[in-house]
C-alpha positions in Angstrom: 4.2 -221.8 60.9 1.4 -219.3 61.1 -2.1 -220.4 62.4 -3.3 -220.1 58.8 -0.6 -222.4 57.6 -1.4 -224.9 60.3 -5.1 -224.8 59.4 -4.3 -225.4 55.7 -1.9 -228.1 56.4 -4.2 -230.0 58.8 -7.4 -229.1 56.9 -9.0 -227.5 60.0 -11.1 -224.3 60.4 -8.9 -221.3 61.2 -11.0 -220.4 64.2 -10.4 -223.8 65.7 -6.6 -223.6 65.1 -6.4 -220.1 66.6 -8.1 -221.3 69.8 -6.0 -224.4 70.1 -2.6 -222.8 69.4 -3.3 -220.2 72.1 -4.1 -222.9 74.6 -0.9 -224.6 73.6 1.0 -221.4 74.0 -0.5 -221.0 77.5 0.5 -224.5 78.3 4.1 -223.9 77.1 3.8 -226.4 74.3 4.2 -223.8 71.6 6.1 -220.6 71.4 4.5 -217.6 69.7 6.7 -215.1 67.9 4.9 -211.8 67.2 6.1 -210.1 64.0 4.6 -206.7 64.0 2.0 -206.4 61.2 2.8 -209.9 59.9 1.0 -213.0 61.2 2.4 -214.5 64.4 4.5 -217.6 63.9 4.3 -220.7 66.2 7.1 -223.1 67.0 7.5 -226.1 69.3 8.1 -225.1 72.9 9.6 -228.4 73.9 12.3 -230.8 72.9 10.8 -234.0 74.1 7.6 -235.4 75.6 8.0 -238.6 77.6 4.9 -240.5 78.7 5.4 -243.4 81.1 2.9 -245.9 82.3 3.2 -248.1 85.3 0.4 -250.0 87.0 -1.9 -247.4 88.5 0.2 -244.5 87.3 0.6 -242.4 84.2 3.2 -239.6 84.1 4.1 -237.0 81.5 7.5 -235.3 81.4 8.1 -232.4 79.0 11.7 -231.3 78.3 11.9 -227.7 77.4 14.7 -226.1 75.3 17.2 -224.0 77.2 16.8 -220.2 76.6 19.5 -217.6 76.4 19.4 -214.7 78.8 18.2 -212.4 76.0 15.4 -214.9 75.2 14.4 -215.1 78.8 14.4 -211.3 79.1 12.4 -210.9 75.9 9.8 -213.4 77.1 9.5 -211.7 80.5 9.1 -208.3 78.9 6.4 -209.6 76.6 4.5 -211.0 79.6 4.8 -207.7 81.4 3.5 -205.8 78.3 0.6 -208.2 77.9 -0.4 -207.8 81.6 -0.2 -204.0 81.4 -2.2 -203.9 78.2 -4.9 -206.1 79.6 -5.2 -203.9 82.7 -6.1 -200.8 80.7 
């Protein structure tokens, strides 16, 4: 979904959704697919979240989907591009 679609579906201000989805991308919970001039689309960045509680302890385990070599390379290249753009 795009951030606008998420905002409409959840009845939230777009500005709030944009801030929150970017935080979730940074945390690895969402994946962002840039589409040139089209709005970026967001998808889940995990397969499963497991929360366990034992006396005095709360733990969180996130299972991430496996990525192909081309997906890993694309993600790495995107990060490099973002870093070089922000250093200009």
